[in-house]
DONU-8885 format. One line per field, with one value per residue (C-alpha): residue number from 1; x negated, y negated, z. Coordinates in Angstrom, 2 decimals. Layout:
<guvexs>
lummar	(NUM | ...)
u	(X | ...)
v	(Y | ...)
w	(Z | ...)
</guvexs>
This chain:
<guvexs>
lummar	(1 | 2 | 3 | 4 | 5 | 6 | 7 | 8 | 9 | 10 | 11 | 12 | 13 | 14 | 15 | 16 | 17 | 18 | 19 | 20 | 21 | 22 | 23 | 24 | 25 | 26 | 27 | 28 | 29 | 30 | 31 | 32 | 33 | 34 | 35 | 36 | 37 | 38 | 39 | 40 | 41 | 42 | 43 | 44 | 45 | 46 | 47 | 48 | 49 | 50 | 51 | 52 | 53 | 54 | 55 | 56 | 57 | 58 | 59 | 60 | 61 | 62 | 63 | 64 | 65 | 66 | 67 | 68 | 69 | 70 | 71 | 72 | 73 | 74 | 75 | 76 | 77 | 78 | 79 | 80 | 81 | 82 | 83 | 84 | 85 | 86 | 87 | 88 | 89 | 90 | 91 | 92 | 93 | 94 | 95 | 96 | 97 | 98 | 99 | 100 | 101 | 102 | 103 | 104 | 105 | 106 | 107 | 108 | 109 | 110 | 111 | 112 | 113 | 114 | 115 | 116 | 117 | 118 | 119 | 120 | 121 | 122 | 123 | 124 | 125 | 126 | 127 | 128 | 129 | 130 | 131 | 132 | 133 | 134 | 135 | 136 | 137 | 138 | 139 | 140 | 141 | 142 | 143 | 144 | 145 | 146 | 147 | 148 | 149 | 150 | 151 | 152 | 153 | 154 | 155 | 156 | 157 | 158 | 159 | 160 | 161 | 162 | 163 | 164 | 165 | 166 | 167 | 168 | 169 | 170 | 171 | 172 | 173 | 174 | 175 | 176 | 177 | 178 | 179 | 180 | 181 | 182 | 183 | 184 | 185 | 186 | 187 | 188 | 189 | 190 | 191 | 192 | 193 | 194 | 195 | 196 | 197 | 198 | 199 | 200 | 201 | 202 | 203 | 204 | 205 | 206 | 207 | 208 | 209 | 210 | 211 | 212 | 213 | 214 | 215 | 216 | 217 | 218 | 219 | 220 | 221 | 222 | 223 | 224 | 225 | 226 | 227 | 228 | 229 | 230 | 231 | 232 | 233 | 234 | 235 | 236 | 237 | 238 | 239 | 240 | 241 | 242 | 243 | 244 | 245 | 246 | 247 | 248 | 249 | 250 | 251 | 252 | 253 | 254 | 255 | 256 | 257 | 258 | 259 | 260 | 261 | 262 | 263 | 264 | 265 | 266 | 267 | 268 | 269 | 270 | 271 | 272 | 273 | 274 | 275 | 276 | 277 | 278 | 279 | 280 | 281 | 282 | 283 | 284 | 285 | 286 | 287 | 288 | 289 | 290 | 291 | 292 | 293 | 294 | 295 | 296 | 297 | 298 | 299 | 300 | 301 | 302 | 303 | 304 | 305 | 306 | 307 | 308 | 309 | 310 | 311 | 312 | 313 | 314 | 315 | 316 | 317 | 318 | 319 | 320 | 321 | 322 | 323 | 324 | 325 | 326 | 327 | 328 | 329 | 330 | 331 | 332 | 333 | 334 | 335 | 336 | 337 | 338 | 339 | 340 | 341 | 342 | 343 | 344 | 345 | 346 | 347 | 348 | 349 | 350 | 351 | 352 | 353 | 354 | 355 | 356 | 357 | 358 | 359 | 360 | 361 | 362 | 363 | 364 | 365 | 366 | 367 | 368 | 369 | 370 | 371 | 372 | 373 | 374 | 375 | 376 | 377 | 378 | 379 | 380 | 381 | 382 | 383 | 384 | 385 | 386 | 387 | 388 | 389 | 390 | 391 | 392 | 393 | 394 | 395 | 396 | 397 | 398 | 399 | 400 | 401 | 402 | 403 | 404 | 405 | 406 | 407 | 408 | 409 | 410 | 411 | 412 | 413 | 414 | 415 | 416 | 417 | 418 | 419 | 420 | 421 | 422 | 423 | 424 | 425 | 426 | 427 | 428 | 429 | 430 | 431 | 432 | 433 | 434 | 435 | 436 | 437 | 438 | 439 | 440 | 441 | 442 | 443 | 444 | 445 | 446 | 447 | 448 | 449 | 450 | 451 | 452 | 453 | 454 | 455 | 456 | 457 | 458 | 459 | 460 | 461 | 462 | 463 | 464 | 465 | 466 | 467 | 468 | 469 | 470 | 471 | 472 | 473 | 474 | 475)
u	(-133.39 | -133.14 | -136.30 | -137.50 | -136.87 | -140.03 | -139.24 | -137.43 | -135.89 | -135.81 | -134.70 | -133.71 | -133.45 | -135.19 | -136.41 | -139.40 | -140.79 | -144.11 | -146.21 | -147.74 | -145.45 | -141.92 | -141.42 | -138.62 | -139.21 | -137.98 | -139.60 | -140.44 | -140.76 | -142.16 | -142.81 | -141.80 | -144.36 | -144.24 | -145.92 | -144.95 | -143.74 | -142.52 | -139.65 | -137.26 | -138.85 | -137.88 | -135.02 | -135.12 | -133.31 | -131.53 | -131.09 | -130.11 | -129.24 | -130.53 | -128.67 | -131.13 | -131.03 | -134.13 | -136.04 | -138.62 | -140.89 | -139.26 | -139.89 | -142.71 | -141.58 | -144.86 | -143.61 | -140.67 | -139.95 | -138.20 | -137.68 | -140.53 | -140.81 | -139.22 | -139.03 | -135.68 | -132.90 | -133.85 | -133.66 | -133.99 | -130.84 | -132.53 | -134.67 | -136.38 | -133.10 | -130.88 | -133.68 | -134.99 | -131.46 | -130.74 | -134.00 | -133.26 | -129.81 | -131.42 | -134.08 | -137.00 | -138.76 | -141.78 | -141.84 | -144.78 | -143.61 | -145.82 | -147.28 | -147.52 | -150.06 | -148.81 | -151.30 | -153.00 | -152.13 | -154.47 | -154.10 | -154.24 | -151.35 | -149.30 | -149.85 | -148.93 | -145.75 | -144.78 | -145.46 | -143.09 | -140.41 | -140.65 | -141.07 | -138.37 | -136.12 | -137.29 | -135.53 | -138.34 | -142.10 | -143.75 | -147.12 | -148.07 | -149.75 | -151.25 | -150.61 | -153.65 | -152.65 | -155.39 | -158.80 | -160.78 | -164.28 | -162.87 | -160.31 | -162.87 | -165.71 | -163.94 | -160.15 | -159.76 | -162.64 | -161.42 | -157.85 | -159.04 | -160.81 | -157.54 | -155.55 | -154.39 | -156.18 | -154.27 | -153.43 | -151.63 | -152.98 | -150.68 | -151.57 | -148.28 | -145.96 | -147.39 | -147.30 | -149.04 | -151.29 | -155.06 | -157.44 | -159.93 | -162.77 | -160.65 | -159.54 | -163.12 | -163.90 | -161.04 | -161.90 | -165.48 | -164.13 | -162.01 | -165.13 | -167.31 | -164.73 | -162.88 | -159.47 | -156.94 | -156.17 | -152.76 | -152.23 | -149.05 | -150.19 | -148.41 | -150.04 | -148.80 | -149.83 | -147.99 | -144.90 | -144.98 | -145.42 | -142.56 | -140.32 | -140.85 | -139.99 | -136.85 | -135.69 | -136.31 | -133.99 | -131.31 | -131.88 | -131.68 | -129.19 | -130.42 | -131.00 | -133.74 | -135.84 | -136.78 | -137.64 | -140.08 | -141.83 | -142.26 | -144.39 | -147.43 | -147.78 | -147.91 | -150.22 | -152.70 | -152.80 | -153.11 | -156.09 | -157.65 | -157.07 | -158.73 | -161.73 | -162.14 | -162.00 | -164.53 | -166.86 | -166.71 | -166.59 | -163.61 | -160.38 | -157.16 | -153.47 | -151.25 | -147.79 | -144.34 | -145.45 | -142.52 | -143.29 | -145.43 | -147.90 | -149.15 | -149.12 | -151.40 | -153.91 | -153.98 | -154.40 | -157.32 | -158.92 | -158.49 | -159.99 | -163.04 | -163.51 | -162.13 | -160.21 | -157.01 | -153.89 | -150.30 | -146.88 | -143.43 | -139.90 | -136.29 | -135.39 | -137.70 | -135.97 | -132.32 | -131.99 | -132.69 | -133.00 | -129.29 | -128.53 | -129.72 | -126.83 | -125.92 | -124.36 | -124.92 | -123.01 | -124.60 | -123.93 | -127.30 | -128.97 | -128.36 | -131.06 | -133.68 | -136.94 | -140.54 | -141.63 | -138.12 | -136.53 | -137.34 | -135.41 | -134.32 | -137.49 | -139.61 | -137.55 | -138.87 | -142.43 | -142.05 | -140.54 | -143.49 | -145.94 | -144.24 | -144.55 | -148.07 | -149.83 | -150.21 | -148.23 | -149.34 | -146.54 | -142.80 | -141.56 | -138.35 | -139.86 | -136.76 | -136.39 | -132.95 | -131.05 | -127.31 | -125.74 | -122.93 | -124.81 | -126.58 | -129.62 | -129.72 | -129.25 | -127.32 | -129.75 | -127.85 | -124.60 | -125.35 | -125.81 | -129.34 | -131.69 | -133.44 | -136.76 | -135.09 | -133.35 | -135.14 | -136.84 | -135.98 | -133.32 | -132.19 | -133.12 | -134.61 | -131.66 | -131.16 | -134.79 | -134.93 | -131.47 | -131.87 | -135.08 | -133.91 | -130.63 | -131.85 | -135.33 | -135.23 | -131.61 | -131.48 | -134.50 | -136.82 | -139.37 | -140.23 | -139.39 | -143.13 | -143.76 | -140.84 | -142.48 | -145.87 | -144.40 | -142.04 | -144.02 | -147.43 | -148.89 | -148.02 | -149.11 | -152.49 | -152.76 | -152.39 | -154.16 | -151.17 | -151.73 | -151.50 | -149.54 | -146.94 | -145.92 | -146.02 | -144.52 | -147.44 | -148.42 | -149.49 | -147.52 | -144.74 | -141.35 | -140.08 | -137.71 | -134.88 | -132.31 | -130.67 | -126.98 | -126.26 | -122.87 | -121.55 | -120.31 | -120.10 | -122.44 | -120.77 | -122.32 | -119.78 | -121.46 | -124.85 | -126.25 | -128.29 | -127.10 | -126.81 | -123.49 | -124.33 | -126.40 | -127.64 | -126.82 | -123.10 | -121.05 | -123.82 | -122.81 | -125.34 | -125.78 | -127.32 | -127.81 | -129.70 | -127.50 | -129.77 | -132.74 | -135.11 | -137.66 | -140.21 | -137.66 | -134.71 | -131.62 | -131.29 | -128.60 | -126.28 | -124.68 | -121.80 | -123.13 | -126.27 | -127.27 | -130.63 | -131.91 | -133.21 | -136.84 | -137.53 | -139.83 | -143.45 | -146.12 | -148.75 | -152.31 | -153.52 | -156.73 | -158.96 | -156.85 | -157.58 | -157.72 | -160.80 | -162.89 | -163.11 | -164.92 | -167.71 | -171.29)
v	(-157.48 | -153.71 | -151.75 | -148.90 | -145.51 | -143.86 | -140.63 | -139.46 | -136.67 | -135.62 | -132.18 | -132.68 | -130.31 | -127.47 | -124.31 | -124.09 | -120.59 | -119.81 | -116.64 | -117.47 | -119.92 | -121.08 | -124.69 | -127.22 | -130.29 | -132.74 | -132.31 | -135.47 | -135.21 | -137.72 | -137.14 | -133.50 | -132.69 | -132.34 | -135.42 | -135.29 | -132.80 | -134.19 | -135.06 | -137.91 | -138.94 | -142.22 | -142.30 | -140.71 | -141.81 | -138.43 | -136.35 | -132.79 | -131.55 | -128.03 | -127.98 | -125.67 | -123.14 | -121.20 | -122.86 | -120.79 | -121.55 | -120.97 | -117.49 | -116.66 | -113.77 | -112.60 | -109.75 | -110.38 | -110.07 | -112.87 | -113.03 | -110.57 | -109.47 | -106.09 | -103.67 | -103.83 | -103.46 | -104.11 | -107.57 | -108.73 | -110.33 | -113.20 | -115.95 | -118.76 | -120.65 | -117.94 | -116.14 | -119.15 | -120.32 | -116.91 | -117.00 | -120.41 | -119.41 | -116.55 | -118.66 | -118.18 | -121.34 | -119.94 | -117.04 | -115.29 | -113.34 | -111.67 | -112.82 | -109.42 | -108.60 | -106.16 | -103.76 | -105.42 | -108.88 | -111.59 | -112.11 | -115.85 | -115.52 | -113.68 | -116.50 | -119.20 | -117.31 | -116.99 | -120.69 | -121.52 | -119.23 | -120.99 | -124.60 | -126.89 | -124.11 | -123.34 | -124.77 | -123.82 | -123.68 | -120.76 | -119.28 | -116.38 | -113.05 | -111.45 | -107.90 | -106.47 | -103.66 | -103.91 | -104.73 | -105.31 | -106.75 | -110.17 | -109.93 | -108.74 | -111.08 | -114.26 | -114.49 | -113.02 | -114.97 | -118.19 | -117.63 | -116.90 | -120.26 | -121.92 | -120.62 | -117.17 | -115.47 | -112.21 | -109.49 | -106.20 | -102.86 | -99.94 | -96.28 | -95.24 | -96.22 | -95.32 | -98.89 | -100.41 | -97.79 | -97.97 | -95.00 | -94.91 | -96.34 | -99.29 | -99.86 | -99.93 | -102.54 | -104.78 | -104.35 | -105.41 | -108.65 | -109.17 | -108.73 | -111.07 | -113.86 | -113.68 | -112.40 | -110.09 | -106.88 | -105.35 | -101.71 | -99.77 | -96.38 | -93.34 | -90.44 | -90.73 | -87.27 | -85.59 | -87.66 | -86.76 | -83.03 | -83.00 | -85.00 | -82.58 | -79.59 | -81.29 | -82.16 | -78.61 | -77.44 | -79.96 | -82.03 | -85.54 | -87.38 | -90.45 | -88.54 | -86.52 | -89.67 | -89.11 | -85.44 | -86.61 | -88.99 | -87.14 | -88.67 | -86.67 | -88.53 | -91.79 | -90.27 | -89.07 | -92.30 | -94.37 | -92.19 | -92.65 | -96.41 | -96.66 | -94.64 | -96.78 | -99.94 | -98.51 | -97.73 | -101.32 | -102.68 | -104.95 | -105.44 | -104.24 | -104.55 | -101.49 | -102.68 | -101.33 | -98.58 | -96.22 | -93.80 | -91.72 | -90.12 | -93.32 | -94.98 | -92.26 | -92.91 | -96.65 | -95.99 | -93.69 | -96.40 | -99.00 | -96.63 | -96.34 | -100.08 | -100.61 | -103.75 | -102.17 | -104.27 | -103.18 | -104.41 | -102.91 | -103.84 | -103.72 | -100.67 | -98.58 | -99.77 | -99.67 | -97.11 | -93.43 | -90.91 | -90.15 | -93.61 | -92.26 | -89.81 | -86.61 | -85.33 | -86.11 | -89.40 | -92.14 | -94.69 | -93.66 | -95.59 | -98.73 | -97.62 | -96.27 | -97.91 | -96.70 | -95.42 | -94.25 | -94.59 | -91.67 | -90.34 | -91.70 | -90.50 | -92.50 | -95.64 | -95.47 | -95.07 | -98.30 | -100.13 | -98.99 | -100.22 | -103.61 | -104.02 | -102.71 | -104.74 | -102.14 | -104.29 | -107.80 | -108.62 | -107.96 | -108.62 | -108.00 | -106.41 | -108.00 | -106.37 | -107.40 | -105.28 | -105.39 | -101.95 | -101.99 | -103.54 | -102.33 | -104.42 | -103.03 | -99.71 | -98.30 | -98.91 | -99.38 | -98.92 | -95.26 | -93.26 | -92.00 | -89.44 | -90.78 | -91.31 | -93.92 | -95.89 | -99.22 | -99.22 | -101.80 | -103.23 | -106.75 | -108.20 | -111.71 | -113.29 | -110.59 | -109.99 | -112.60 | -112.02 | -108.26 | -108.48 | -111.27 | -109.52 | -105.86 | -106.69 | -109.67 | -109.72 | -105.92 | -106.03 | -104.21 | -107.03 | -110.44 | -113.62 | -114.31 | -111.07 | -111.85 | -115.13 | -113.45 | -110.88 | -113.03 | -116.28 | -116.67 | -113.29 | -113.55 | -117.20 | -116.18 | -113.06 | -115.11 | -118.35 | -120.63 | -121.14 | -123.57 | -125.52 | -122.69 | -120.24 | -122.31 | -125.26 | -127.63 | -131.21 | -131.34 | -128.26 | -128.51 | -129.09 | -125.64 | -124.66 | -122.34 | -123.15 | -119.89 | -119.35 | -116.31 | -114.83 | -111.42 | -110.75 | -107.95 | -108.45 | -108.42 | -109.02 | -111.78 | -113.84 | -113.80 | -116.09 | -113.79 | -112.78 | -109.10 | -107.26 | -105.40 | -105.36 | -102.01 | -103.42 | -103.87 | -103.34 | -103.81 | -105.70 | -108.42 | -110.76 | -113.81 | -115.84 | -119.08 | -122.04 | -124.54 | -124.01 | -126.93 | -126.86 | -129.72 | -131.60 | -131.20 | -129.17 | -126.24 | -124.40 | -126.05 | -122.85 | -122.90 | -123.82 | -124.12 | -127.77 | -127.53 | -129.27 | -127.60 | -128.46 | -129.24 | -126.27 | -126.83 | -124.48 | -123.83 | -122.86 | -120.49 | -120.73 | -117.91 | -115.45 | -115.90 | -112.13 | -111.84 | -113.51 | -110.17 | -108.38 | -106.04 | -106.33)
w	(88.97 | 88.69 | 89.50 | 87.30 | 88.89 | 90.23 | 88.38 | 85.24 | 87.32 | 90.99 | 92.07 | 95.66 | 98.60 | 96.82 | 98.56 | 96.22 | 95.86 | 94.21 | 94.03 | 97.42 | 99.33 | 100.09 | 101.15 | 101.30 | 99.16 | 96.54 | 93.15 | 91.21 | 87.39 | 84.93 | 81.22 | 81.55 | 84.26 | 88.03 | 89.49 | 93.15 | 95.75 | 99.01 | 101.33 | 100.57 | 97.32 | 95.71 | 93.26 | 89.83 | 86.69 | 86.96 | 90.06 | 90.68 | 94.18 | 94.68 | 98.03 | 99.71 | 96.90 | 95.84 | 93.05 | 91.15 | 88.20 | 84.85 | 83.55 | 81.11 | 78.90 | 77.58 | 75.44 | 73.15 | 69.44 | 67.53 | 63.76 | 63.22 | 59.57 | 59.05 | 56.08 | 54.25 | 55.10 | 58.74 | 60.28 | 63.84 | 65.16 | 66.99 | 65.47 | 67.34 | 67.65 | 69.15 | 70.91 | 72.83 | 73.57 | 75.10 | 77.05 | 78.52 | 79.65 | 81.57 | 83.29 | 80.88 | 79.74 | 77.85 | 75.40 | 73.70 | 70.66 | 68.03 | 64.75 | 63.14 | 60.40 | 57.76 | 56.26 | 53.32 | 54.66 | 55.84 | 59.62 | 58.94 | 56.52 | 59.17 | 61.60 | 59.11 | 58.16 | 61.78 | 62.53 | 59.67 | 61.13 | 64.47 | 63.33 | 64.59 | 65.92 | 69.47 | 72.49 | 74.92 | 74.65 | 72.90 | 72.14 | 69.87 | 70.38 | 67.30 | 66.08 | 64.32 | 62.00 | 59.34 | 60.89 | 57.75 | 57.95 | 57.05 | 59.88 | 62.43 | 61.51 | 60.35 | 60.91 | 64.37 | 65.95 | 64.38 | 65.56 | 69.08 | 69.11 | 67.94 | 70.88 | 69.80 | 72.63 | 72.92 | 70.48 | 70.40 | 69.17 | 68.33 | 68.77 | 67.19 | 64.28 | 60.87 | 59.54 | 62.61 | 64.24 | 64.38 | 64.73 | 67.61 | 65.59 | 64.54 | 68.11 | 69.24 | 66.56 | 67.72 | 71.39 | 70.60 | 69.14 | 72.27 | 74.46 | 72.42 | 72.08 | 75.39 | 74.30 | 75.99 | 74.16 | 74.73 | 73.82 | 72.97 | 74.22 | 72.67 | 70.77 | 67.16 | 66.07 | 68.98 | 68.26 | 64.59 | 65.31 | 67.81 | 65.46 | 62.61 | 64.86 | 66.22 | 62.71 | 61.52 | 64.30 | 63.36 | 66.48 | 65.05 | 67.35 | 69.23 | 72.43 | 70.80 | 70.50 | 74.11 | 73.39 | 70.69 | 73.10 | 76.43 | 79.14 | 78.16 | 74.84 | 76.83 | 79.40 | 76.82 | 74.89 | 78.07 | 79.12 | 75.66 | 75.65 | 79.07 | 77.82 | 74.71 | 76.83 | 79.23 | 76.34 | 75.12 | 78.67 | 78.14 | 80.07 | 78.51 | 79.33 | 78.79 | 77.74 | 78.58 | 80.97 | 81.47 | 84.26 | 86.56 | 84.21 | 82.65 | 86.04 | 87.37 | 84.57 | 85.38 | 89.08 | 88.30 | 86.17 | 88.90 | 91.47 | 89.30 | 89.07 | 85.56 | 84.65 | 83.37 | 83.69 | 83.11 | 82.13 | 82.54 | 81.51 | 82.83 | 80.80 | 82.99 | 86.13 | 85.06 | 82.24 | 82.03 | 79.17 | 79.70 | 78.30 | 74.94 | 75.18 | 76.90 | 73.69 | 70.01 | 70.07 | 68.04 | 70.89 | 72.32 | 69.46 | 71.53 | 73.99 | 71.56 | 72.45 | 72.83 | 75.24 | 76.02 | 79.51 | 81.74 | 84.79 | 88.16 | 89.91 | 87.47 | 88.16 | 91.76 | 90.51 | 88.54 | 91.52 | 93.59 | 90.98 | 90.84 | 94.58 | 95.18 | 92.52 | 89.76 | 87.38 | 86.52 | 84.06 | 83.94 | 80.38 | 78.44 | 75.28 | 73.72 | 70.28 | 69.11 | 66.56 | 66.23 | 66.82 | 64.28 | 61.40 | 58.24 | 59.09 | 62.63 | 64.47 | 61.46 | 58.64 | 55.36 | 57.27 | 58.06 | 61.29 | 60.76 | 62.34 | 65.46 | 63.67 | 61.42 | 64.19 | 64.71 | 68.08 | 70.64 | 72.92 | 73.79 | 77.13 | 76.93 | 78.79 | 81.43 | 82.52 | 85.31 | 86.80 | 86.86 | 88.84 | 91.18 | 91.87 | 92.16 | 93.38 | 95.68 | 96.83 | 97.15 | 99.45 | 97.07 | 96.66 | 98.04 | 96.14 | 95.91 | 94.08 | 91.75 | 90.79 | 90.32 | 87.98 | 85.94 | 85.69 | 87.32 | 86.30 | 82.66 | 82.48 | 83.90 | 81.70 | 78.53 | 79.34 | 80.09 | 83.86 | 85.65 | 83.05 | 83.19 | 85.86 | 89.02 | 90.91 | 91.39 | 90.65 | 87.00 | 85.94 | 83.39 | 85.01 | 84.07 | 86.90 | 87.75 | 90.45 | 91.45 | 92.16 | 94.29 | 93.41 | 92.48 | 88.98 | 86.39 | 83.45 | 80.04 | 76.64 | 75.90 | 78.59 | 76.88 | 74.21 | 72.04 | 68.56 | 69.45 | 69.69 | 72.87 | 76.04 | 77.46 | 80.95 | 80.25 | 83.40 | 85.93 | 89.02 | 89.67 | 92.62 | 91.02 | 87.82 | 87.08 | 88.08 | 86.30 | 83.93 | 83.30 | 80.50 | 80.78 | 82.83 | 80.44 | 81.44 | 79.12 | 81.04 | 83.55 | 84.93 | 82.51 | 79.06 | 77.03 | 76.93 | 75.20 | 72.12 | 68.98 | 68.48 | 72.16 | 72.34 | 71.51 | 70.28 | 72.98 | 72.16 | 74.90 | 76.84 | 77.92 | 79.94 | 83.63 | 84.18 | 82.02 | 84.68 | 86.48 | 83.66 | 84.68 | 83.48)
</guvexs>
């Protein structure tokens, strides 16, 4: 008589690494969750030998854009199929993209449209942030509070982009809802009027090549908006999270706020560690369009400022801000098939698959950060920030069996290795030292080190709880 295995899966000989500890163990999985950690566990129906390799929690990419509605002719290259496939192959097992409200649209309608776009396509688990672009009385008093109760507990506010930005009074209204209902407000902090004024002057001088995108968005426009966002949050007395912080001047504002006891959290992204303004071009070549994003990459000195902030606790979240547009396509970086002035180039770069390996390779293996800090930034911190911890972001009994087994090997990164539906990576040619050897999402192998092995529809929608970070609110 054959006995039933004790576990569906056992990952043996793991060097498990969390945000606080490293320990050798076997990991027992049943029904997609971790049910036992120990030495010499009983047999599993399936077994994977980690052979002493580092095993970290699967990544939580808490800022990415997938199949987000765009004005014609633009279209994002990745939907929930290709985007979550790419994420899994890079060690990310949970994504939180954005259900974006268009001006004049019901916020509820935006959510229902986005749920339909995701339904049955995702390979890994996902939640949604909201983007509030039209805070009408109905949105503020009815839709947003109801959606927060239903598990949409975070939303993004823009201070730039004409079709998305809110004025200060509208921001205060939205922040007041966040305070009353226990939601996390994320803010894209750039001064729209300064950007518009600079853009008009650059265009009048004939300076329209991609590299002038950075000239239209100098650090001071991020500094001013960050300062203003902090002041608005202080007035309402509510925590905020400043997204995709690019360099020293915004960092200084956040450090000032922290020193004055304000609950201001921050996120940064790979482009501010590995790209500079020169990647937008040192001449008028259109190739620089590949790296047009906002805020733009800064200079080498600012890369070190971001590394310092990652290590000393300034940043809570390290996200990809994956915004996938094909370079050589009429629906992408060449709208309508034309090379256009920088103001018309769709903003964003791909990075959902490379985020984890870039930071493990150039952070941990290069001696710039500890493996515990890596886990905090890529998994535990974002899971806590958006109400998914402890189900996500850690290796613990009861957590989902979302795991990455790391292979340490040198290779040159090429776009042809990646699984997104974008025709380039801004990190082409970088020499990395590691890549996920196995990615498990709720106990199922998504990536075996050579091929994607996931299953369409395996990913589930996750309602989010109250963000853990909100427990520190003043007053």
